[in-house]
VOVOKOL-107335 format. One record per atom (N, C-alpha, C, O): x, y, z; residue in three letters. Coordinates in steps of 0.1 Angstrom, whole numbers. Layout:
N
X|Y|Z|code
X|Y|Z|ALA
...
This chain:
224
X|Y|Z|code
10|-13|0|MET
-1|2|0|MET
10|13|-1|MET
19|15|6|MET
7|18|-12|PRO
15|30|-16|PRO
15|42|-6|PRO
24|49|-4|PRO
3|44|0|TYR
2|57|9|TYR
0|51|25|TYR
-6|58|33|TYR
6|38|29|ARG
2|36|41|ARG
-11|35|45|ARG
-14|40|56|ARG
-20|27|39|GLY
-36|26|40|GLY
-42|34|37|GLY
-54|31|35|GLY
-40|49|36|HIS
-47|57|32|HIS
-50|59|14|HIS
-42|56|5|HIS
-65|65|11|ILE
-67|63|-1|ILE
-60|79|-10|ILE
-57|91|-6|ILE
-60|74|-20|ALA
-50|84|-31|ALA
-62|94|-34|ALA
-73|90|-35|ALA
-58|107|-34|ARG
-72|120|-35|ARG
-76|116|-49|ARG
-88|117|-51|ARG
-68|113|-58|GLU
-76|113|-72|GLU
-88|99|-70|GLU
-99|100|-74|GLU
-84|89|-64|GLN
-96|80|-57|GLN
-107|86|-53|GLN
-119|85|-55|GLN
-100|95|-44|ARG
-114|98|-32|ARG
-124|113|-42|ARG
-135|118|-39|ARG
-115|116|-51|LYS
-123|124|-60|LYS
-135|118|-71|LYS
-145|125|-73|LYS
-133|106|-78|LYS
-140|98|-85|LYS
-147|92|-74|LYS
-157|87|-80|LYS
-148|89|-60|ASN
-158|82|-51|ASN
-163|91|-38|ASN
-160|88|-26|ASN
-170|101|-42|PRO
-171|110|-29|PRO
-181|102|-22|PRO
-179|100|-10|PRO
-189|98|-27|LEU
-199|87|-20|LEU
-194|76|-8|LEU
-197|77|4|LEU
-184|67|-14|ILE
-182|56|-6|ILE
-168|62|-1|ILE
-163|52|4|ILE
-162|71|-1|SER
-154|76|5|SER
-158|81|22|SER
-150|83|31|SER
-169|83|22|LYS
-174|89|31|LYS
-174|78|42|LYS
-178|82|53|LYS
-171|66|39|ALA
-176|54|48|ALA
-165|56|59|ALA
-156|63|55|ALA
-166|52|70|ALA
-156|52|79|ALA
-146|38|75|ALA
-134|40|78|ALA
-149|30|70|GLY
-142|18|67|GLY
-132|15|58|GLY
-124|6|58|GLY
-135|26|48|TYR
-131|27|35|TYR
-116|32|36|TYR
-113|43|40|TYR
-107|24|32|ALA
-90|29|33|ALA
-81|15|22|ALA
-86|5|19|ALA
-72|17|20|ALA
-65|8|5|ALA
-68|-5|7|ALA
-71|-12|-2|ALA
-67|-9|22|ASP
-66|-21|22|ASP
-83|-28|22|ASP
-83|-40|25|ASP
-92|-22|20|THR
-103|-25|23|THR
-114|-21|9|THR
-125|-25|8|THR
-108|-12|0|ALA
-116|-8|-11|ALA
-118|-14|-20|ALA
-121|-8|-31|ALA
-119|-32|-18|HIS
-122|-37|-29|HIS
-137|-48|-21|HIS
-142|-58|-26|HIS
-141|-42|-9|PHE
-151|-45|-3|PHE
-164|-32|-7|PHE
-176|-33|-4|PHE
-156|-23|-14|PHE
-172|-13|-15|PHE
-171|-10|-31|PHE
-162|-8|-39|PHE
-183|-11|-30|ILE
-187|-8|-51|ILE
-185|7|-56|ILE
-193|16|-54|ILE
-175|9|-61|GLU
-169|24|-68|GLU
-185|31|-71|GLU
-195|25|-74|GLU
-185|44|-68|ASP
-196|52|-76|ASP
-200|52|-90|ASP
-210|56|-94|ASP
-192|48|-96|ALA
-191|48|-110|ALA
-198|36|-116|ALA
-204|34|-127|ALA
-197|26|-104|ASP
-202|9|-112|ASP
-217|10|-111|ASP
-223|5|-121|ASP
-224|16|-100|HIS
-237|19|-99|HIS
-243|34|-93|HIS
-247|35|-81|HIS
-243|41|-101|PRO
-248|54|-99|PRO
-260|53|-94|PRO
-266|42|-94|PRO
-264|62|-88|TYR
-278|67|-87|TYR
-283|81|-83|TYR
-275|86|-75|TYR
-294|88|-85|VAL
-299|98|-86|VAL
-301|99|-68|VAL
-306|90|-61|VAL
-293|111|-63|GLN
-294|118|-50|GLN
-300|131|-48|GLN
-294|142|-50|GLN
-315|129|-45|GLU
-322|143|-48|GLU
-321|148|-31|GLU
-318|160|-29|GLU
-322|138|-20|LYS
-318|146|-10|LYS
-305|138|-6|LYS
-302|127|-10|LYS
-298|144|4|PRO
-287|132|10|PRO
-288|118|14|PRO
-291|116|26|PRO
-286|108|6|PHE
-286|95|9|PHE
-274|89|5|PHE
-271|90|-7|PHE
-266|84|14|ASP
-255|79|7|ASP
-256|61|11|ASP
-257|55|21|ASP
-257|55|-7|TRP
-259|41|-3|TRP
-248|37|-5|TRP
-244|38|-17|TRP
-238|31|5|ILE
-229|21|6|ILE
-230|11|3|ILE
-236|4|11|ILE
-225|4|-8|ARG
-227|-9|-9|ARG
-215|-21|-13|ARG
-209|-17|-23|ARG
-213|-31|-10|GLY
-207|-41|-6|GLY
-213|-57|-15|GLY
-224|-63|-12|GLY
-207|-61|-24|TYR
-215|-75|-32|TYR
-207|-88|-23|TYR
-213|-99|-21|TYR
-191|-84|-17|GLN
-189|-99|-14|GLN
-197|-112|-3|GLN
-208|-110|4|GLN
-192|-120|-3|VAL
-198|-125|7|VAL
-199|-125|20|VAL
-188|-125|26|VAL
-211|-124|25|GLY
-208|-115|39|GLY
-216|-100|42|GLY
-219|-93|51|GLY
-217|-100|30|GLY
-222|-84|28|GLY
-213|-71|34|GLY
-201|-70|35|GLY
-224|-61|37|LYS
-215|-52|49|LYS
-214|-57|62|LYS
-212|-48|71|LYS
-214|-70|66|SER
-212|-72|78|SER
-198|-72|80|SER
-193|-70|91|SER
-191|-72|69|LEU
-172|-71|70|LEU
-171|-58|70|LEU
-159|-54|70|LEU
-179|-50|69|THR
-174|-36|72|THR
-183|-26|79|THR
-183|-14|76|THR
-190|-30|88|TRP
-200|-25|95|TRP
-191|-18|110|TRP
-179|-22|113|TRP
-196|-10|118|GLY
-188|-4|126|GLY
-195|-14|138|GLY
-189|-8|147|GLY
-199|-20|141|ARG
-203|-28|152|ARG
-208|-25|166|ARG
-206|-32|176|ARG
-215|-13|165|ALA
-221|-4|174|ALA
-233|-11|176|ALA
-241|-10|167|ALA
-237|-19|187|CYS
-252|-24|191|CYS
-262|-19|201|CYS
-265|-25|210|CYS
-267|-10|198|GLN
-276|-3|211|GLN
-296|-3|207|GLN
-304|3|199|GLN
-295|-13|218|ARG
-314|-14|219|ARG
-320|-4|213|ARG
-315|7|217|ARG
-330|-3|204|TRP
-339|5|209|TRP
-347|5|223|TRP
-348|-5|230|TRP
-351|16|227|SER
-362|17|243|SER
-375|20|234|SER
-376|22|222|SER
-383|21|243|ASP
-395|21|239|ASP
-398|38|241|ASP
-410|41|241|ASP
-392|45|241|PHE
-390|60|232|PHE
-389|61|221|PHE
-395|70|215|PHE
-382|52|216|GLU
-382|52|200|GLU
-392|45|193|GLU
-396|48|182|GLU
-397|32|202|PHE
-413|28|199|PHE
-424|30|198|PHE
-431|24|190|PHE
-426|42|207|SER
-437|49|209|SER
-435|64|202|SER
-445|72|203|SER
-424|67|196|ALA
-424|80|190|ALA
-434|88|183|ALA
-438|99|186|ALA
-438|79|171|PRO
-449|84|164|PRO
-458|86|168|PRO
-464|96|164|PRO
-465|77|178|GLN
-474|79|187|GLN
-474|91|198|GLN
-484|98|200|GLN
-463|94|205|ARG
-461|108|212|ARG
-463|120|202|ARG
-472|129|203|ARG
-452|118|190|TYR
-453|132|187|TYR
-461|134|173|TYR
-461|144|166|TYR
-470|122|170|GLY
-480|125|163|GLY
-476|126|145|GLY
-480|133|136|GLY
-464|114|143|TYR
-462|113|126|TYR
-463|99|126|TYR
-465|90|134|TYR
-459|100|112|ALA
-461|87|105|ALA
-470|76|111|ALA
-478|81|119|ALA
-471|64|110|VAL
-477|50|114|VAL
-468|46|129|VAL
-456|43|131|VAL
-479|49|139|ASP
-474|42|149|ASP
-470|25|148|ASP
-476|16|142|ASP
-457|25|158|TRP
-455|12|154|TRP
-464|0|159|TRP
-470|4|169|TRP
-467|-13|155|PRO
-475|-22|161|PRO
-468|-30|171|PRO
-472|-42|174|PRO
-455|-24|177|ILE
-452|-34|187|ILE
-440|-27|198|ILE
-431|-20|194|ILE
-441|-30|204|ARG
-431|-20|219|ARG
-418|-29|222|ARG
-417|-40|216|ARG
-409|-23|230|TYR
-395|-26|231|TYR
-400|-41|239|TYR
-395|-52|236|TYR
-410|-40|250|ASP
-410|-54|254|ASP
-415|-68|246|ASP
-414|-79|250|ASP
-418|-64|237|ASP
-418|-75|226|ASP
-410|-78|215|ASP
-415|-84|206|ASP
-397|-73|214|VAL
-384|-76|209|VAL
-374|-76|219|VAL
-362|-75|215|VAL
-375|-75|232|ALA
-362|-72|243|ALA
-359|-92|245|ALA
-348|-95|242|ALA
-366|-100|247|PRO
-365|-113|241|PRO
-357|-115|233|PRO
-347|-122|236|PRO
-357|-110|221|TRP
-348|-114|206|TRP
-339|-105|209|TRP
-328|-110|207|TRP
-339|-90|216|TYR
-323|-86|215|TYR
-314|-95|222|TYR
-302|-98|218|TYR
-319|-101|234|SER
-310|-108|242|SER
-306|-121|238|SER
-297|-127|244|SER
-314|-128|226|HIS
-310|-140|219|HIS
-298|-134|211|HIS
-287|-141|212|HIS
-297|-123|204|VAL
-288|-121|192|VAL
-278|-116|202|VAL
-267|-121|199|VAL
-278|-110|210|GLU
-268|-105|216|GLU
-259|-114|221|GLU
-247|-114|219|GLU
-264|-122|227|ARG
-256|-138|232|ARG
-248|-146|224|ARG
-237|-152|226|ARG
-258|-145|212|PHE
-250|-154|201|PHE
-239|-147|194|PHE
-228|-152|191|PHE
-243|-133|191|ILE
-230|-127|181|ILE
-217|-119|193|ILE
-205|-116|191|ILE
-224|-119|205|GLY
-210|-112|218|GLY
-211|-99|214|GLY
-204|-94|205|GLY
-218|-94|222|VAL
-219|-77|227|VAL
-214|-75|241|VAL
-219|-81|250|VAL
-202|-64|241|CYS
-198|-61|251|CYS
-207|-47|253|CYS
-215|-42|245|CYS
-204|-43|265|GLY
-208|-36|272|GLY
-212|-33|291|GLY
-211|-41|300|GLY
-214|-22|292|ILE
-214|-24|308|ILE
-229|-16|312|ILE
-232|-5|307|ILE
-236|-22|321|LYS
-248|-18|324|LYS
-250|-7|332|LYS
-247|-6|344|LYS
-256|0|325|GLU
-260|14|333|GLU
-273|19|336|GLU
-274|32|338|GLU
-287|9|337|GLY
-297|13|342|GLY
-304|28|332|GLY
-315|32|334|GLY
-296|34|325|ILE
-301|38|317|ILE
-317|38|308|ILE
-316|31|298|ILE
-327|41|309|GLU
-343|39|306|GLU
-339|40|289|GLU
-339|30|282|GLU
-335|51|285|SER
-339|50|269|SER
-325|43|262|SER
-324|42|250|SER
-316|38|270|MET
-308|31|261|MET
-307|16|270|MET
-296|13|276|MET
-314|10|269|PRO
-318|-3|277|PRO
-304|-15|278|PRO
-298|-18|268|PRO
-302|-19|289|ASP
-291|-26|292|ASP
-294|-40|285|ASP
-305|-45|286|ASP
-283|-47|278|GLY
-286|-59|275|GLY
-278|-70|280|GLY
-274|-68|291|GLY
-273|-84|274|GLU
-266|-96|278|GLU
-254|-90|275|GLU
-253|-88|263|GLU
-242|-85|284|PHE
-234|-81|276|PHE
-222|-89|281|PHE
-224|-97|291|PHE
-210|-88|274|LEU
-199|-94|279|LEU
-192|-80|285|LEU
-195|-69|283|LEU
-179|-85|294|PRO
-173|-74|298|PRO
-169|-62|293|PRO
-159|-63|286|PRO
-177|-48|294|GLY
-174|-38|287|GLY
-160|-31|286|GLY
-155|-33|297|GLY
-154|-26|280|TYR
-145|-16|274|TYR
-143|-7|289|TYR
-153|-3|294|TYR
-133|-4|296|GLU
-134|5|308|GLU
-129|18|301|GLU
-122|18|291|GLU
-133|29|307|LEU
-131|43|305|LEU
-116|45|309|LEU
-111|42|320|LEU
-110|51|299|ASN
-97|54|304|ASN
-97|70|312|ASN
-107|77|310|ASN
-89|74|320|CYS
-89|81|331|CYS
-96|98|327|CYS
-100|106|336|CYS
-96|101|311|VAL
-99|112|308|VAL
-112|111|302|VAL
-118|121|300|VAL
-116|101|299|GLU
-131|99|293|GLU
-136|100|309|GLU
-140|111|312|GLU
-136|93|320|GLN
-140|91|332|GLN
-142|105|340|GLN
-149|108|349|GLN
-135|111|335|HIS
-132|129|338|HIS
-145|135|332|HIS
-154|141|339|HIS
-146|133|319|ILE
-154|141|310|ILE
-169|130|318|ILE
-179|138|319|ILE
-172|116|322|LYS
-182|115|324|LYS
-189|119|334|LYS
-202|120|334|LYS
-180|122|346|ASP
-180|130|358|ASP
-188|141|357|ASP
-199|144|361|ASP
-176|150|351|VAL
-184|162|348|VAL
-194|164|341|VAL
-200|175|342|VAL
-199|155|332|LEU
-210|159|321|LEU
-222|157|333|LEU
-231|165|334|LEU
-220|146|341|TRP
-233|145|350|TRP
-230|153|358|TRP
-240|159|358|TRP
-222|158|367|LYS
-221|168|379|LYS
-232|181|375|LYS
-242|185|380|LYS
-223|186|360|LYS
-228|199|355|LYS
-241|198|349|LYS
-251|206|351|LYS
-243|187|340|PHE
-254|186|330|PHE
-265|173|332|PHE
-275|171|325|PHE
-262|166|341|LYS
-270|155|342|LYS
-268|146|330|LYS
-277|137|330|LYS
-261|145|322|ARG
-263|137|311|ARG
-250|128|312|ARG
-240|130|319|ARG
-254|116|305|HIS
-248|104|305|HIS
-234|102|291|HIS
-236|105|279|HIS
-223|98|297|TYR
-210|93|288|TYR
-208|75|292|TYR
-207|70|303|TYR
-209|71|283|VAL
-212|54|286|VAL
-200|50|275|VAL
-198|54|264|VAL
-193|39|282|SER
-189|26|272|SER
-196|25|264|SER
-208|25|265|SER
-190|23|251|GLY
-199|19|237|GLY
-201|5|238|GLY
-193|-3|244|GLY
-214|1|233|ARG
-219|-15|231|ARG
-214|-18|220|ARG
-217|-11|210|ARG
-207|-29|219|TRP
-198|-34|207|TRP
-203|-51|202|TRP
-208|-57|211|TRP
-201|-54|192|ALA
-203|-66|189|ALA
-189|-71|187|ALA
-186|-77|177|ALA
-180|-70|198|HIS
-171|-78|200|HIS
-166|-84|211|HIS
-167|-79|222|HIS
-160|-96|208|ILE
-157|-107|222|ILE
-146|-104|232|ILE
-134|-107|230|ILE
-151|-96|246|THR
-142|-94|251|THR
-138|-108|264|THR
-130|-107|273|THR
-147|-118|261|GLN
-146|-130|267|GLN
-156|-141|260|GLN
-168|-141|260|GLN
-148|-147|254|PRO
-154|-157|247|PRO
-161|-169|258|PRO
-156|-176|267|PRO
-175|-168|253|GLN
-186|-180|258|GLN
-186|-191|252|GLN
-181|-191|241|GLN
-191|-202|256|GLU
-192|-217|254|GLU
-198|-211|236|GLU
-191|-215|226|GLU
-211|-202|233|ILE
-213|-203|221|ILE
-207|-198|213|ILE
-210|-199|201|ILE
-196|-192|216|HIS
-185|-183|205|HIS
-179|-193|201|HIS
-182|-199|191|HIS
-168|-199|212|THR
-160|-208|211|THR
-166|-224|197|THR
-158|-230|189|THR
-182|-225|199|GLN
-188|-235|194|GLN
-189|-228|179|GLN
-192|-235|169|GLN
-186|-218|177|GLN
-188|-209|164|GLN
-169|-208|158|GLN
-164|-202|148|GLN
-163|-215|167|GLY
-149|-212|161|GLY
-144|-196|165|GLY
-134|-192|159|GLY
-149|-189|174|ARG
-142|-176|173|ARG
-135|-176|188|ARG
-136|-186|195|ARG
-128|-164|191|GLY
-121|-162|198|GLY
-121|-150|204|GLY
-129|-143|199|GLY
-113|-144|217|GLN
-112|-129|221|GLN
-106|-121|208|GLN
-99|-125|199|GLN
-111|-108|210|CYS
-109|-99|205|CYS
-94|-94|208|CYS
-92|-92|220|CYS
-83|-91|201|GLN
-71|-86|202|GLN
-66|-73|203|GLN
-55|-68|206|GLN
-80|-67|201|ASN
-76|-51|199|ASN
-66|-45|192|ASN
-59|-36|198|ASN
-64|-48|180|ARG
-54|-43|170|ARG
-57|-36|166|ARG
-48|-29|160|ARG
-72|-32|164|ASN
-76|-21|153|ASN
-75|-26|139|ASN
-76|-18|129|ASN
-73|-34|138|LEU
-73|-42|122|LEU
-83|-48|117|LEU
-82|-57|108|LEU
-99|-45|123|CYS
-107|-55|122|CYS
-116|-54|107|CYS
-127|-60|105|CYS
-108|-45|97|MET
-116|-43|84|MET
-105|-52|76|MET
-107|-58|66|MET
-95|-52|82|ARG
-85|-66|73|ARG
-87|-79|74|ARG
-79|-88|71|ARG
-103|-80|83|GLY
-102|-96|78|GLY
-102|-98|100|GLY
-100|-90|108|GLY
-105|-113|101|ARG
-110|-115|117|ARG
-103|-126|118|ARG
-110|-135|122|ARG
-92|-130|117|PRO
-88|-142|121|PRO
-91|-148|134|PRO
-96|-160|133|PRO
-91|-145|143|TYR
-100|-146|154|TYR
-111|-147|160|TYR
-114|-152|170|TYR
-121|-138|150|GLY
-131|-139|148|GLY
-135|-133|161|GLY
-141|-140|169|GLY
-131|-119|165|GLY
-131|-109|177|GLY
-146|-103|176|GLY
-153|-102|185|GLY
-149|-99|165|TYR
-160|-91|159|TYR
-169|-99|154|TYR
-164|-109|148|TYR
-182|-98|153|PHE
-191|-105|147|PHE
-191|-101|133|PHE
-189|-89|130|PHE
-193|-108|123|SER
-195|-108|110|SER
-201|-122|105|SER
-197|-133|108|SER
-215|-118|94|SER
-217|-134|94|SER
-203|-142|89|SER
-200|-149|99|SER
-195|-143|79|VAL
-180|-150|78|VAL
-179|-155|89|VAL
-179|-167|89|VAL
-178|-147|100|THR
-174|-154|110|THR
-177|-163|117|THR
-170|-172|122|THR
-192|-159|118|SER
-207|-166|129|SER
-217|-172|125|SER
-219|-183|129|SER
-225|-166|118|THR
-237|-169|114|THR
-233|-178|101|THR
-236|-190|102|THR
-229|-175|89|LEU
-227|-187|84|LEU
-217|-199|83|LEU
-219|-207|74|LEU
-205|-200|92|PRO
-202|-215|96|PRO
-210|-216|107|PRO
-204|-224|114|PRO
-221|-212|111|TRP
-234|-219|121|TRP
-238|-225|113|TRP
-238|-238|114|TRP
-244|-218|100|ALA
-252|-224|92|ALA
-244|-237|85|ALA
-251|-247|83|ALA
-235|-237|83|GLN
-229|-246|76|GLN
-226|-257|83|GLN
-222|-267|76|GLN
-226|-259|96|LYS
-228|-270|105|LYS
-242|-277|106|LYS
-244|-286|114|LYS
-250|-276|98|THR
-261|-280|98|THR
-262|-287|87|THR
-271|-294|88|THR
-256|-288|76|GLY
-255|-295|62|GLY
-261|-293|59|GLY
-265|-303|52|GLY
-269|-279|59|ASN
-282|-276|48|ASN
-276|-260|42|ASN
-284|-253|36|ASN
-269|-258|43|LEU
-266|-243|38|LEU
-256|-244|21|LEU
-245|-249|19|LEU
-265|-237|12|THR
-260|-237|0|THR
-259|-221|-3|THR
-270|-214|-5|THR
-244|-214|-3|VAL
-244|-201|-4|VAL
-246|-198|-21|VAL
-239|-204|-29|VAL
-254|-193|-25|ALA
-254|-185|-35|ALA
-255|-170|-38|ALA
-265|-163|-37|ALA
-245|-168|-41|PRO
-241|-150|-43|PRO
-249|-145|-54|PRO
-249|-151|-64|PRO
-256|-135|-52|ILE
-263|-127|-60|ILE
-266|-114|-55|ILE
-270|-110|-45|ILE
-262|-107|-68|ARG
-264|-91|-69|ARG
-275|-85|-72|ARG
-279|-86|-84|ARG
-280|-78|-66|TRP
-293|-71|-63|TRP
-295|-58|-72|TRP
-305|-54|-66|TRP
-293|-49|-80|CYS
-290|-37|-80|CYS
-304|-31|-85|CYS
-310|-35|-95|CYS
-308|-20|-76|ILE
-322|-9|-80|ILE
-319|0|-92|ILE
-310|8|-91|ILE
-324|2|-103|LEU
-321|9|-110|LEU
-331|22|-116|LEU
-339|20|-125|LEU
-330|32|-111|LEU
-340|44|-108|LEU
-339|51|-123|LEU
-330|55|-130|LEU
-353|49|-126|SER
-355|59|-137|SER
-354|73|-139|SER
-355|79|-128|SER
-354|79|-147|THR
-353|94|-145|THR
-365|102|-144|THR
-364|114|-142|THR
-375|96|-146|THR
-387|97|-146|THR
-396|99|-133|THR
-406|106|-129|THR
-387|87|-128|LYS
-391|83|-112|LYS
-405|79|-111|LYS
-412|80|-101|LYS
-410|72|-123|LYS
-423|65|-124|LYS
-420|48|-125|LYS
-428|39|-123|LYS
-406|47|-127|LYS
-406|36|-125|LYS
-393|29|-121|LYS
-383|36|-123|LYS
-391|17|-116|VAL
-380|11|-109|VAL
-379|-1|-116|VAL
-389|-6|-120|VAL
-369|-6|-119|ALA
-365|-18|-126|ALA
-358|-25|-117|ALA
-349|-18|-112|ALA
-359|-38|-112|LEU
-352|-42|-104|LEU
-345|-55|-111|LEU
-352|-64|-117|LEU
-335|-55|-110|ARG
-324|-65|-121|ARG
-316|-78|-112|ARG
-312|-75|-101|ARG
-316|-87|-115|ALA
-308|-97|-107|ALA
-296|-99|-117|ALA
-297|-98|-129|ALA
-282|-100|-110|TYR
-270|-103|-119|TYR
-264|-115|-107|TYR
-263|-113|-95|TYR
-260|-128|-117|ALA
-258|-138|-109|ALA
-244|-133|-108|ALA
-236|-140|-100|ALA
């Protein structure tokens, strides 16, 4: 990598949309569809970052895992917009727990109503500066500063070793691949788990939505 992992200026100019993605760099560029390959009309801000590799964007996602609370599920009803959700937090809370235990989500239970606690592996501790910020924000403004909830295995459980995954090594090289399986992706977790059943067939298909200039037609085409 001639620029030590950084994207060349010319490449950024050619790809103003995908270059906004946090994980876009010289070592991960092959996971992103270049802007010119699948252009689309952007009348309002809408960045459509795509990747067609097996595992999809789970290879390049940010791993942040925060539960919605009842504040989100009841917002349309409370504020009078859109259509009210037919479900509430209590309906999906057990599924949140199921997913968190399976994929491995680290975090610290804070007891904050607007961001419900989950089934956490040990969370990342705040450093001394972060802890000072946390204390000051609460003392002066009654605002919370918390450790993030991430799909990173900080302490592997039996379900994770069964998946063939190990502890995150904190190398900050997540986007280059995950030989330890420390952070969740479909390649390290769900696909191998499905393969164990003996009933998995992987058939990659690229779907491209082509928007017509008249805005009246949407053609859906599949490319093998």
